[in-house]
C-alpha positions as CSV (number, residue, x, y, z in Angstrom):
1,M,81.3,-10.3,43.9
2,L,82.3,-8.1,46.8
3,S,82.5,-9.6,50.2
4,P,80.2,-8.3,53.0
5,L,83.2,-6.6,54.6
6,C,84.1,-4.8,51.3
7,R,80.5,-3.7,50.8
8,F,80.3,-2.3,54.3
9,R,83.6,-0.3,53.8
10,A,82.2,1.0,50.5
11,F,79.1,2.2,52.3
12,L,81.1,4.0,55.0
13,L,83.2,5.7,52.3
14,V,80.0,7.0,50.5
15,L,78.5,8.1,53.7
16,A,81.6,10.1,54.6
17,L,81.7,11.8,51.2
18,V,78.0,12.8,51.5
19,L,78.5,14.3,55.0
20,I,81.6,16.2,53.9
21,G,79.5,17.7,51.0
22,L,76.7,18.9,53.3
23,P,76.4,22.6,54.0
24,T,77.6,23.4,57.5
25,P,74.2,24.5,59.0
26,L,72.6,21.2,58.2
27,W,74.9,19.1,60.3
28,A,76.7,21.4,62.7
29,D,75.7,21.1,66.3
30,W,75.3,24.0,68.7
31,R,76.1,24.8,72.3
32,V,73.7,27.1,74.1
33,E,74.6,28.8,77.4
34,D,72.2,31.0,79.4
35,E,73.9,34.2,80.4
36,S,70.7,36.0,81.6
37,T,71.3,38.4,84.5
38,A,69.1,39.2,87.5
39,Q,65.7,40.7,86.6
40,D,64.1,43.8,88.1
41,P,61.0,42.3,89.9
42,A,59.0,45.4,88.9
43,S,59.8,45.0,85.2
44,P,56.9,43.8,83.0
45,F,59.4,42.0,80.7
46,L,61.7,39.0,80.8
47,H,65.2,39.6,79.4
48,E,67.1,36.5,78.3
49,R,70.7,36.4,77.0
50,K,72.1,33.4,75.3
51,L,75.6,32.6,74.2
52,V,75.7,30.3,71.2
53,S,78.6,28.6,69.6
54,K,79.3,25.6,67.4
55,A,80.1,22.5,69.5
56,S,83.4,22.1,67.6
57,E,84.5,25.6,68.7
58,T,86.0,26.5,72.1
59,G,86.7,29.8,73.8
60,F,84.7,33.0,74.4
61,L,85.6,34.5,71.0
62,G,83.7,31.8,69.2
63,A,80.4,32.5,71.0
64,K,77.7,34.7,69.5
65,R,75.2,36.6,71.6
66,I,71.4,36.5,71.3
67,D,69.2,38.9,73.4
68,L,65.5,38.3,73.9
69,V,62.8,40.5,75.4
70,W,59.7,38.5,76.3
71,F,56.3,40.0,77.1
72,D,53.0,38.6,78.3
73,A,50.2,39.2,75.7
74,D,47.7,39.6,78.6
75,Q,49.5,42.8,79.5
76,H,51.3,44.2,76.5
77,T,51.0,44.3,72.7
78,F,52.9,45.6,69.6
79,R,52.9,49.2,68.4
80,V,54.4,50.3,65.0
81,I,56.1,53.7,65.1
82,D,56.5,55.4,61.8
83,N,59.9,57.2,61.4
84,G,58.9,59.1,58.3
85,S,61.4,60.4,55.7
86,P,65.1,59.8,56.0
87,V,65.7,63.4,55.1
88,E,63.8,64.6,58.2
89,P,63.2,61.5,60.3
90,R,60.8,61.9,63.2
91,Y,63.2,60.5,65.7
92,S,67.0,60.7,66.1
93,G,67.1,56.9,66.7
94,L,65.6,53.8,68.2
95,A,66.0,54.9,71.9
96,A,64.5,58.3,71.2
97,A,61.5,56.7,69.5
98,M,60.9,54.4,72.4
99,I,61.3,57.1,75.1
100,E,59.2,59.7,73.2
101,N,56.4,57.1,72.8
102,S,56.6,55.8,76.4
103,A,57.7,52.4,75.3
104,L,60.0,50.5,77.6
105,A,61.2,48.2,74.8
106,G,61.4,47.9,71.1
107,C,63.4,47.2,68.0
108,N,63.7,48.2,64.3
109,G,60.8,47.1,62.1
110,G,60.3,45.8,58.6
111,F,62.1,46.2,55.3
112,F,61.9,49.4,53.3
113,L,62.7,50.4,49.7
114,K,65.4,52.7,48.3
115,N,62.9,55.6,48.4
116,H,62.4,54.7,52.1
117,E,58.8,53.6,51.5
118,P,57.9,50.5,53.6
119,S,58.2,47.2,51.8
120,G,54.7,45.7,51.9
121,L,51.9,47.1,54.2
122,M,52.6,49.2,57.2
123,I,49.9,50.3,59.6
124,A,51.1,52.8,62.3
125,D,48.6,54.2,64.8
126,G,45.7,53.2,62.5
127,A,47.2,54.9,59.3
128,S,48.1,52.6,56.4
129,T,51.1,53.1,54.1
130,G,52.0,50.8,51.2
131,R,50.1,47.7,50.1
132,F,49.9,44.1,51.2
133,G,52.7,42.4,49.4
134,E,54.0,38.9,48.5
135,G,57.4,37.3,48.5
136,A,59.6,35.6,51.1
137,L,60.6,38.9,52.7
138,L,56.9,39.6,53.2
139,S,55.7,36.2,54.2
140,G,54.9,37.1,57.8
141,V,52.6,39.6,59.5
142,V,53.2,41.2,63.0
143,L,50.2,43.1,64.2
144,S,48.2,44.5,67.1
145,S,44.4,44.1,66.8
146,G,42.5,47.1,68.4
147,R,45.7,48.1,70.3
148,R,45.1,45.0,72.5
149,N,45.9,41.6,71.0
150,P,49.3,40.9,69.5
151,Y,49.6,38.4,66.6
152,L,52.4,36.7,64.6
153,L,50.8,35.3,61.4
154,R,51.6,33.8,58.1
155,R,50.6,36.0,55.2
156,A,47.8,33.6,54.2
157,Q,46.3,33.8,57.7
158,Y,45.8,37.5,57.7
159,D,42.3,38.9,57.1
160,A,41.9,42.6,57.4
161,G,38.3,42.4,58.3
162,K,38.9,39.8,61.0
163,Y,41.9,41.3,62.7
164,E,41.2,45.1,62.4
165,A,44.8,45.9,62.8
166,T,45.8,49.2,64.3
167,D,49.5,48.5,64.0
168,L,51.1,46.1,61.4
169,I,54.2,45.4,59.5
170,Q,55.1,42.7,57.0
171,A,58.5,40.9,57.2
172,G,60.2,37.6,56.5
173,P,61.2,35.0,56.0
174,F,59.9,32.7,58.8
175,L,62.8,31.1,60.6
176,V,60.8,28.7,62.7
177,D,57.2,27.5,62.3
178,Q,55.3,24.9,64.4
179,G,58.5,24.6,66.5
180,A,60.7,23.4,63.5
181,T,63.3,25.2,61.4
182,V,61.8,26.3,58.1
183,R,63.2,24.5,55.1
184,G,65.1,26.4,52.4
185,L,66.6,29.2,54.5
186,S,69.7,30.7,53.0
187,P,73.1,29.3,54.4
188,E,74.8,32.4,52.9
189,S,75.4,36.0,54.2
190,S,76.1,36.0,57.9
191,R,74.9,39.2,59.5
192,R,73.3,40.7,62.6
193,R,69.6,39.7,62.8
194,T,66.4,41.1,64.4
195,F,63.4,38.9,64.8
196,V,60.0,38.3,66.5
197,L,59.2,35.1,68.5
198,H,56.0,33.5,69.7
199,D,55.7,30.5,72.0
200,G,52.3,29.6,70.6
201,D,50.5,30.8,73.7
202,R,50.7,34.0,75.7
203,W,54.4,35.0,75.3
204,F,56.0,37.0,72.5
205,A,59.5,38.3,72.2
206,L,61.7,40.7,70.3
207,G,65.2,39.5,69.7
208,I,68.5,40.5,68.3
209,S,71.5,38.4,67.5
210,D,75.1,38.6,66.4
211,A,76.0,37.6,62.9
212,F,74.2,34.4,61.7
213,T,73.0,33.1,58.4
214,L,69.2,32.7,58.2
215,A,69.7,28.9,58.2
216,E,71.9,29.0,61.2
217,L,69.5,31.2,63.2
218,G,66.5,29.1,62.3
219,E,68.4,26.0,63.5
220,V,69.4,27.7,66.8
221,L,66.0,29.1,67.7
222,S,64.2,25.8,67.1
223,R,66.5,23.9,69.5
224,A,64.7,22.4,72.6
225,D,67.5,23.8,74.8
226,F,67.4,27.3,73.4
227,S,64.5,28.6,75.5
228,T,63.3,25.8,77.8
229,A,60.7,27.9,79.7
230,R,59.1,29.3,76.5
231,P,59.9,27.0,73.5
232,V,59.9,28.9,70.2
233,H,56.8,28.0,68.2
234,R,57.2,30.7,65.5
235,A,60.1,33.0,64.6
236,L,60.0,35.8,62.0
237,N,63.0,37.6,60.6
238,L,62.8,41.4,60.5
239,D,65.1,43.8,58.7
240,G,68.6,43.1,59.7
241,G,72.3,44.0,59.1
242,T,72.8,47.7,59.6
243,S,69.1,48.2,60.4
244,S,69.2,45.9,63.4
245,G,68.7,47.5,66.9
246,L,67.1,46.7,70.2
247,Y,66.2,48.8,73.2
248,L,65.1,47.7,76.7
249,N,64.7,49.9,79.8
250,R,65.8,47.5,82.5
251,G,64.7,49.6,85.4
252,M,66.4,49.0,88.7
253,A,68.3,46.0,87.3
254,G,70.8,48.3,85.5
255,G,71.2,50.7,82.6
256,P,69.2,50.2,79.4
257,L,70.1,47.5,76.9
258,H,70.7,49.7,73.9
259,I,71.8,48.6,70.4
260,E,71.2,51.4,68.0
261,P,70.7,50.7,64.2
262,F,73.6,52.0,62.1
263,K,71.3,53.6,59.5
264,T,68.0,55.4,59.6
265,V,65.1,52.9,59.4
266,R,61.5,53.5,58.2
267,N,59.7,52.1,61.3
268,F,60.1,50.7,64.8
269,L,58.3,47.9,66.5
270,A,57.6,48.8,70.2
271,I,56.1,46.9,73.1
272,V,53.4,48.9,74.9
273,P,50.7,48.2,77.4
274,R,47.4,46.9,76.1
275,E,44.6,49.4,75.9
276,E,41.7,48.9,78.3
277,V,38.3,48.0,76.8
278,A,35.9,50.8,77.1
279,V,32.7,49.6,78.9
280,K,29.5,51.3,77.9
281,K,27.1,51.7,80.8
282,G,23.4,51.5,80.1
283,R,20.9,53.8,81.6
């Protein structure tokens, strides 16, 4: 029979072997540094910049950048801008689409097929294209109801009659839900990412990151120290890689934040002012 000391040493050996075999995102720790610059007091948005690195890495070269553009749902909402055919796109790029539609901020939108049709349902300015689809890459719904109220929903939560979407895209997978990293995210294929955040209350954000795997990004976004003022309640992955782009007119605080997609995308997701409710006066 093994002595208690031998059994304890055997336990430590087994534990070490298990930890060595774990995928890196499951046990790696992260360091998050806030590199946000001074804000223009007149800007309706909040721009945050985070530098993220693994705790085991040192030096500037190991850090990856994440930019967030937060907006208040009491003042702004989402708008989907259709870019049309890749042969004759309606806009020369992301910045042009934002400027021509009087949007101060926006990013690339959802996934699209080889024929450039949207993957899943797209509603842009009230016009529907495609059909409501299923699958992990279509598990989330970003929409504006009546050009007023923004929503970030799970596919099962969406009801066309209830929400009366004027603007909508499907995307996925979810990276964070209920404040926790979603299980089963891929630890493979590190690439640039674009995503949508919601704090569970009034604040939504568009974000873009340097190259992460889905599992890594989900882990980072769910950290309590990632966004202390507005903790991430939900995070949805948008089309990424060469499609990723983000635009923000920073006003008097400096030139625009402008990361253009490398390829022509099917749609853009803009942040625009909410429409006022028309009040009917009785006689």
